[in-house]
C-alpha positions, -999 to +999 in steps of 0.1 A: +009-235+000-016-211+016-043-225+038-070-200+026-077-186-009-090-152+004-083-132+035-096-099+049-079-076+073-109-057+085-144-072+085-167-041+081-198-037+059-179-035+026-157-065+035-189-085+044-204-075+010-174-089-008-175-121+013-211-125+005-206-118-032-177-143-037-195-171-017-228-166-035-211-166-069-191-196-057-157-180-066-146-191-031-162-214-005-167-202+030-140-225+044-115-209+020-120-174+035-104-160+067-111-125+082-096-105+110-109-075+129-101-059+162-138-060+170-146-095+182-184-089+181-180-080+144-162-113+137-190-132+155-215-115+132-198-124+099-190-159+111-227-163+120-239-150+087-214-165+063-196-193+082-161-180+073-131-185+095-123-155+118-094-144+139-082-112+157-047-118+145-038-099+113-006-119+110-027-151+106-045-137+077-014-124+060+005-156+065-023-181+056-042-164+027-032-162-009-051-130-017-055-104+011-080-076+010-072-046+032-105-032+044-095-009+073-098+028+078-071+050+061-058+064+095-052+028+108-033+014+078+002+024+087-001+013+123-017-021+114+008-030+087+039-019+107+027-041+136+028-072+113+055-096+123+048-118+092+062-101+061+045-112+029+064-123-002+055-119-039+034-151-038+007-130-021-017-105-037-027-075-017-059-058-027-066-025-009-100-009-007-087+018+016-095+053+003-066+077-003-038+051+002-015+046-028+000+013-040+034+029-036+027+036+001+017-001+006+047-014-014+070+007+008+055-008+039+051-044+027+079-049+001+080-056-036+048-075-037+017-074-060-007-046-049-040-038-065-058-006-054-096-007-056-123+019-051-157+001-047-189+018-036-217+009-011-242-005-037-219-035-036-239-044-005-268-053-028-247-067-057-249-035-077-215-019-070-192+001-092-156-007-086-125+008-102-092-011-101-056-001-107-024-021-103+008-013-085+043-016-101+048-053-090+013-065-100+007-081-134-024-089-155-030-122-138-032-104-104-056-079-119-078-107-133-081-122-098-091-089-083-116-082-112-132-116-106-137-109-069-153-075-075-175-086-104-193-107-078-206-075-063-213-054-095-195-039-124-158-032-127-136-008-146-098-007-150-081+027-147-047+044-141-041+049-104-036+086-110-074+088-117-085+068-086-091+099-064-114+112-092-133+079-091-137+084-053-153+118-060-177+103-085-187+068-079-171+063-044-190+092-028-217+093-055-242+071-038-246+097-011-254+124-037-280+100-052-296+093-018-299+130-013-315+134-047-339+105-040-349+121-007-354+154-024-375+138-051-396+121-025-400+153-005-412+169-037-438+142-042-450+146-006-452+184-012-476+178-041-498+153-022-482+118-026-478+095+005-443+093+018-437+056+012-451+059-023-428+088-030-397+069-020-407+039-043-414+062-072-382+082-067-359+052-062-372+033-091-370+064-113-333+067-105-327+030-112-345+031-144-328+063-156-294+047-148-302+016-168-314+037-197-279+053-199-261+020-196-282-001-218-291+023-247-256+038-249-273+072-256-259+104-243-278+115-211-286+148-228-303+129-256-323+108-232-333+140-213-345+155-246-367+124-251-386+133-220-389+171-225-418+181-248-419+217-261-437+239-235-443+208-213-440+201-176-405+185-177-388+214-194-404+238-169-389+216-141-355+215-157-356+253-160-360+254-122-330+230-117-309+252-140-318+284-121-307+266-089-273+257-104-281+220-100-254+207-124-227+231-112-235+221-076-231+184-084-199+190-102-185+210-073-195+181-049-176+156-070-145+179-070-147+184-032-147+147-026-118+142-051-098+169-033-104+153+001-094+119-012-062+134-027-055+151+006-057+117+024-030+104+000-007+134+007-010+126+045+004+090+040 
């Protein structure tokens, strides 16, 4: 029987967000979690904040935890897993949040074990993440339920086919960066017309939050919601005309595609 319920190989910001989410929601207690990282200072930080068990030995995590979350950089995955002397069996669940790394690649390295591939995003740090999950060939519905439960502690989840996960990276994985740029641009516009900088950031950020909630909670098409704001001959339709002339929508679509293609390229480099 495993000593820990949940383990992390890699203890960066996203791993910490998940640790925080599962302990706050009481899915796991701090003493049921173990995390490893090559950066000792990082382990001291997460131990100090969350009181979880830490180690610099990835083998200890893999051997002693029931469910293991891989939270390392894509370029380090192969080296880290090949260095393992402990080889997991099918009693373990491997959950990977590593961008561009397929379940097949991990199965080839680790064996015929349950692997769940996950694409979260950074709003998980404040409990408002969007996470897509897909299962490998040896994972079943029970494994998926465990992974879902973990990531629901930091936001919303959606189940998808792994073939679509690079597209998710382009949209919701990289998406917060596009939104931050939009918030910054909105705030700059506010400053340009006389609003104080801090006031502009609050107005812009809350406007984005509110608009997102309107889409999710009303179930209305975004175009329909847009039409509710745009009066004939009014200020909003004039502003939308400017966005259209600047190819706003086409530029955002191209940005999503660029991120998708880069994520797909990472997978081809496995």
